[in-house]
N, C-alpha and C positions, 0 to 999 in steps of 0.2 A: 418510479424512483426503485431500484433495487434494492431486493429484500436483505439484512443481516447474512442472511441462509447462501444468496446469491452472490455479493460479496466474496464471502467465504468461499465459495466453490468459482470464483473465476480467476482469486488472489494464487488461493490453490494450486490450482490448475496451470496456469501463468508460469507460479515457480517452478514446478514438479515438473516444466516443460523444460525449460529455461535453462534452468539447472547454472546458474551463477549471478554472483552477485553485480549489481548496475551502481559502477562508481567510478569515480574520475582519475587521473591518471597522479593525484596523489593520496588515494585508498580510499576518500570521503561517497558514503552512499550518496547517489542521485535519484532522482527520478528517471533520469534516462541518460545512460552512460554514452559516450562518442560512438560509442561499439551498437549500439541500439538496443541496447537491454533496457529492460523498467525493473524497479523495484515494484516491491508490493504497493505501493498505490500510487507509482507513475503508471502501474498500470490497470489500473481503472479510469486515468485522464485519456478523455477522448486523445487520439492525432490531431487531431485539427484546430483544438484549443488548447495544446501542449504549448509552452513558450518557456524559453531560459530564465526569466524574471520569474517562474514558478519555483526557482531553485533554491537552496539555501536556510530553508525553514521546515524542520521536521514538524510533522504531523503532531507529535504530541505538544508543541505549543498552541495547536487548535485546542487542547482542553480547555484552555480559560480563555483566549482571543475569542470575542465575536465575531472577527469576519477577514476577508485575507483573499487574495487571488488564489493560492489556494482552495480553498473553499467554495472559493467562486464557478473555479474550473471542474471541480468536484459535482458540483450540484447540478452545474451543465450537461454534468457526464452521467445524470443520473444517479450517484452516490449523494443521501444526503448529510451529508459533516457535518450539518447545524445541529444535529440531532446527538446527543453526549457518549449516547450506545453505541452509535455508527465509529461516532469518533474510538471509542475505548475499546471498540473492536478494529477498525485499523491499526491503532498502537502496536496490538499485540501479532498482526501481519506483520505490518515493518519490521517491529523485533524480530520476529522472526529471521527475519530479512538480513536483517541490519550485525545482529549480536552472535547468531548463531553460524555453526558451521553446514556447511552444503547439504553432507550424508544427514544432518541432523532435522533436517529439514520435513522430511516424510514423516515422522516420529512427532515432530512439535507440531505439524498440521494436523496429525488427527486428533492429537491430545485436544488443539484447541476445538476442534470440529466437535467433540464427545463434550469438551467441559460446555458448549455454547448449545450441544443438542440439537448439531447439525446434521450428524450423522449417525 
């Protein structure tokens, strides 16, 4: 399983390289966009495990849910989303993608890394 630091590094690298939000034509965030973009969580799901049925339920839903297709896909992708600490980290990473301007991502991701003592 990926460590919290590995997850942070993978997602940060992905978002800073992509420099674009993964969203549908209506502006709703998506794990995978029609243009092939990936959100913070979508970047952790292996391509062979992604399916459109994973869309529609944000990762924060799983803070209290016991199981679901997205948790299963993440687990199969070496992300233990059944661990509450991992879920909390995923929620923070997803909030950067969903709620912040792209220009803010480098600063917010660096601050998140410092808060978690990853950097």
